Steps between C-alpha positions, in 0.01 A plus 500: 500500500770750581634497148171493305413861489845565365456242238173656394664846472770360283227433244681231324846637576784281334849577409668453159835658445564437125651770289199487270255577784721776630484663161114469487485652851659815362295508178166464690518844655499685170142611518546680831250786420213278402161615632399310811175300410542216755435646848432820684509652859217348706537156363456226767556125447426246787597133486425192699799279575419141524714205610341192355137542606578722793476878466805638689536858417430803288694728267396871444658724247412862451620766267532863611688816416772661722662838462890497488645853472313665203392170348256223579574136493285183494494350845410127512458328828466120530395360844503115552363367840397166637128436586278246656634171651847577344533832693475305827825314418679754269461869541596668178476866401728588211498835330677586179489849343635651183520868376543505121489767226164573347643532161776236466396259766855498635533467887622764734452313839405174627410402852488141653346476850463140597351342820476129517447370860812618683692580178510864412677671208491856362697651220488783238657512160545819311539482110717755317399424135721764345824366660403136507562479882281357776534586871384245754430603864650163592792442269586847354596584141458267203565542134207362291402473130296771349127487571527270815161443668376378842242222491185718510619756253604216259148361516327828430756572228407162345118590510565831320792420258523121450181313513329688216771376245453186287707213588576154355446191719796458747652837439631675816496851621788587739543798745795587729361475848647573844367310791626405852859640438551337167459566124305263279387486140138402534333327207141413430423252232171524296326172452157571360170694506223304652145551672497404864225493764498743782262654757433761234402256235700362205792742429756496192851507648863494398678230668870523611738275672852574626828424317679303775873444558693284740476730799123523490310323770250387227662233281214446275408761243122483576546500885387872480226618262319828474206627311449870406178638346548544131372862484656846563515442871712172509380423850653185655189284539656185631843370611565144581820367669571123544689436822608176642224478770223676327420741209461866584238701309469871483156592354342846442236573764392861429611798295435868484571790265648317200622727216304329230131444583429324172744208574421153614454627872220750492 
C-alpha cells in the first residue's frame, strides 16, 4: 500500500535510455506555443484506488493558477490518501505539487510531501529551464537536459502536446523526467484505441503501456496499462497495475470543469 499512490502518480513511468529516444525527447517540445485545448483551471479529477476487490484509497488531482512575480503559472496538486479498512492499518497522505508555465508547460517548481505511517519526507525542486539546471532542497544543484519535467508537469504536458498526435502501434513517446533525486527518460508506448466500459458508460480511449528496462520493478510490458479518453481532454479514465499479490486499479470516480464539454465525458 505504501508504494501504490506513487505508482499511480508515475502514470506508466518507465525508463528507456537509448540514443534514439533521447533524440525524440528533444524533438517533441518543438510546438511549445501550441494553444492549450486539454485542460483548464478548476479541473478536478477524483479516482478510487482498489486492491483486488477492496477499495483502499483515493487520488484527487486539481488544476489552479498561482501568481509568481508578474506571471501566472498552472498549479496542479495531487493528493493520495488511504481510506476505509486499509486506513486502519496504513495511514497514507501523500501530496505532490507542480508549478509549470502556462504557455510552454515547462515546470518551475515541484513539491513532494509524503506521509506514510511513521515515514515522512518533504522536498522541493526548482527548475531553471534557460540554464538546464535543477536545484533540489535535499541534494543541491544538478545539471539536467533541456526541458526536464517533474512527474506531474510531464503528465499535463503529455495531455496538451503529445496525446493528440497520430502514432503507430508500439511507438513510444519519451520525456526527460526528474523524480526522487534522479533523472529518467520516461517513455509511454501506444498500443491501440479501444472502447472500454466505465461508470460513465462506454468510452473510446487511447491505451498506453510502459517501455520497460532491466531496472523497472515491472518485468512484463503489460504489467502497467492506462486508458486515456480519446477526445481533446485526454483524461486518464483507468489505470491497471499487476502486482505479485493483487492487481491495483485506479478508476475515475468523478470530474469537474473539463476543458472540452463535447468530449466523451460530458
